[in-house]
C-alpha positions in Angstrom: 62.8 64.5 107.1 59.8 67.1 105.9 62.4 70.3 106.3 65.3 68.2 104.4 63.0 67.6 101.3 61.6 71.2 101.6 65.2 72.4 101.2 66.4 70.4 98.6 62.8 71.1 96.6 64.5 75.2 97.0 67.8 74.2 96.0 66.9 72.6 93.1 64.5 75.1 92.0 67.1 77.9 92.5 69.5 76.2 90.2 66.9 75.5 87.4 66.1 79.3 87.6 69.8 80.2 87.5 70.5 77.5 84.7 67.6 78.8 82.4 68.6 82.7 83.2 72.1 82.4 82.7 72.9 79.7 80.4 71.6 81.7 77.1 73.8 84.4 77.9 76.8 81.7 78.4 76.1 80.6 74.9 76.3 84.2 73.6 79.6 85.0 75.7 81.8 85.2 72.4 79.4 87.9 70.9 79.3 89.7 73.8 83.2 90.0 74.5 83.6 91.0 70.7 81.1 93.9 71.4 82.1 94.9 74.5 85.9 95.1 73.2 84.8 97.3 70.2 82.6 99.3 72.7 85.6 100.5 74.5 87.7 100.6 71.2 89.8 97.7 71.0 90.4 95.1 68.5 89.6 91.6 69.0 92.2 88.8 68.2 92.2 85.3 67.9 94.2 83.3 70.1 96.5 82.5 67.3 97.4 86.2 67.0 98.8 86.5 70.2 102.1 85.4 71.0 102.7 82.2 73.1 104.8 83.9 75.8 101.8 86.4 76.2 99.4 83.5 76.7 101.8 82.0 79.0 102.4 84.8 80.7 98.6 85.5 81.6 97.9 82.1 83.0 101.1 82.1 85.0 99.9 85.7 86.7 96.4 85.1 87.0 95.6 81.2 87.5 98.1 78.6 87.3 95.8 75.9 87.1 93.8 77.3 84.6 94.1 74.3 82.3 93.1 71.6 84.9 90.5 73.5 86.9 87.0 73.2 86.6 86.5 77.1 86.1 86.8 77.4 90.0 90.0 76.8 92.2 88.4 75.9 95.7 92.0 76.3 97.3 92.6 79.5 95.8 89.2 80.9 97.4 89.7 79.1 101.0 93.1 80.7 100.7 91.7 84.3 99.9 89.0 83.7 102.5 91.6 83.1 105.6 93.9 86.1 104.3 90.3 88.5 104.2 89.5 86.8 107.4 92.8 87.4 109.3 93.3 90.9 107.9 89.4 91.8 108.6 88.9 93.1 105.3 88.7 92.2 101.4 92.4 91.9 100.5 93.2 88.6 98.5 92.2 87.7 95.2 90.7 84.0 94.3 89.3 84.2 90.9 90.2 82.3 88.2 90.7 83.5 84.9 87.1 82.1 83.9 85.9 83.5 86.9 87.0 87.1 85.9 85.9 86.5 82.6 82.5 85.7 84.0 82.5 88.7 86.5 83.9 91.2 83.0 81.3 90.5 80.7 78.1 89.0 82.4 77.9 90.2 85.8 78.1 93.8 87.7 80.6 95.2 90.1 78.3 95.0 93.2 80.6 93.5 96.4 77.9 91.0 97.7 78.1 87.5 98.7 75.2 86.6 96.0 77.2 88.3 93.2 79.9 85.8 94.1 78.2 83.0 94.0 76.7 83.5 90.7 80.7 84.3 89.4 81.6 81.2 90.6 78.2 79.0 88.9 78.9 81.0 85.9 82.6 79.9 85.5 81.6 76.5 85.6 79.0 76.7 83.1 81.7 78.6 81.0 83.8 76.0 81.6 81.6 73.2 80.4 80.7 74.9 77.3 84.1 75.9 76.0 87.3 74.8 75.3 90.1 76.7 77.6 91.8 77.8 74.6 88.5 79.9 73.7 88.0 80.8 77.3 91.4 82.3 76.9 91.3 84.0 74.0 88.0 86.2 75.6 89.9 86.7 78.6 92.4 88.3 76.6 90.4 90.1 74.7 88.3 91.2 77.6 90.3 92.4 80.3 92.0 95.9 81.1 95.3 96.6 80.7 95.4 99.8 82.0 95.8 103.4 79.8 92.8 103.2 78.1 93.8 99.7 76.3 90.8 97.2 76.5 92.1 93.6 75.1 95.4 92.4 74.4 96.1 93.7 71.0 95.0 97.0 72.2 98.2 96.8 74.9 100.4 95.5 72.6 99.9 98.5 70.7 99.4 101.2 73.4 102.3 100.3 75.8 105.0 98.9 72.5 103.3 100.0 69.4 103.1 96.2 67.9 100.7 93.8 67.7 100.1 91.2 70.1 101.3 88.2 68.2 104.8 90.2 68.4 105.2 90.6 72.0 108.4 89.3 73.4 109.0 87.5 76.9 110.0 90.3 78.3 106.8 92.7 77.3 104.5 89.9 77.8 105.4 89.6 81.3 105.5 93.0 81.9 101.7 93.2 80.6 100.4 90.2 82.3 101.6 91.6 85.5 99.1 94.7 84.7 96.0 92.9 85.1 96.3 92.8 88.9 96.3 96.3 89.2 96.3 98.5 86.1 96.5 101.7 87.7 99.4 100.5 90.1 101.3 98.6 87.5 100.9 100.7 84.5 104.9 101.3 83.2 104.1 104.3 81.7 103.1 105.8 85.2 105.3 103.2 87.3 107.9 101.6 85.8 109.5 100.8 89.1 106.4 98.9 90.4 105.8 97.2 86.9 109.4 95.6 86.7 108.8 94.2 90.4 105.5 92.9 88.7 107.2 91.9 85.9 109.9 90.1 87.7 107.0 87.9 89.6 105.3 86.5 86.3 108.8 85.6 85.4 109.5 83.4 88.1 106.0 82.2 87.8 106.3 81.0 84.2 109.8 79.4 85.6 108.0 77.6 88.2 105.4 76.3 85.8 108.3 75.2 83.5 106.6 78.2 80.6 110.0 79.6 80.8 113.5 77.9 81.5 115.5 80.3 84.2 117.7 81.7 81.4 114.8 82.7 79.1 113.9 84.9 82.7 117.8 86.1 83.3 117.7 87.3 79.2 114.0 88.7 79.5 115.0 90.8 82.4 117.7 92.3 80.3 116.0 92.9 77.4 115.1 96.6 76.8 111.2 97.3 76.6 110.9 99.7 74.0 107.9 101.1 75.4 106.3 103.8 73.8 107.4 107.5 74.4 103.7 108.3 76.0 103.0 110.5 79.2 101.7 109.4 82.1 97.8 110.8 82.6 95.0 110.4 85.3 92.6 110.3 82.6 93.2 106.6 81.5 91.7 105.3 84.9 88.6 107.7 85.3 86.5 106.5 88.6 83.4 107.2 90.0 80.3 108.5 87.7 82.9 108.9 85.0 84.2 105.2 85.0 80.7 104.0 84.8 79.8 106.5 81.9 82.7 104.6 80.5 80.7 102.1 79.2 78.5 98.7 79.7 79.3 96.3 83.1 83.1 96.3 82.4 84.3 99.7 82.8 83.5 100.5 86.5 85.7 96.9 87.2 87.7 97.2 84.7 89.1 100.9 85.2 89.4 101.2 88.3 91.7 98.2 90.8 88.7 97.1 92.2 89.4 94.6 95.5 90.0 91.0 94.4 87.9 88.8 96.5 84.7 90.0 95.9 85.0 92.3 92.8 
């Protein structure tokens, strides 16, 4: 009984320390995201300035239970852990949109269990403080879309020379597909792979009833109107160059880190 009581006291102390340390940072999250976006040359946009298909595509691609989960998906975490154990390496993602936001804005890129636990706890705190739409807005402005584009507005301009508010369903699915691996799915460098990922996103949208089968087929047939830019490696620095690119999120976003522990 004494040991159990001591463990409860220690656990309570850890929770209190964590809360006191990170609650002020969570409260400042909107300002942090705005600063990070500007630091990387992006333009912060409100959620109503992002086309509805783009919002739906990101949710379908990255976190289908976003609007109903508490910031974390225990089923997704369990599934990812099983895949990792079976393959004897970290190969499967388990992070929700909210976890990814916490990681991008408040944590480092260290691959440790402690950092993963902090990510989970932060995601729950973020969900308690902000609405789902506010979280999605911050996420869309915080993530890296490859080719030097930080945030959805920069991505729309980089790939399509248009604002995020004007993105079509076809373009939205393509951009949402980039997020899993920005260098691999960069349509200016690997259009075939990007198209395969675009199809996956569209199929997820149909399953979620965010698009109809007819809309999916129409999107697949539509021209993308990609900008005629070249494919350069400068958009994907690694190692010291990536770390120097700016702040917490540079090394994480620019390089395709492993999805489970990163």
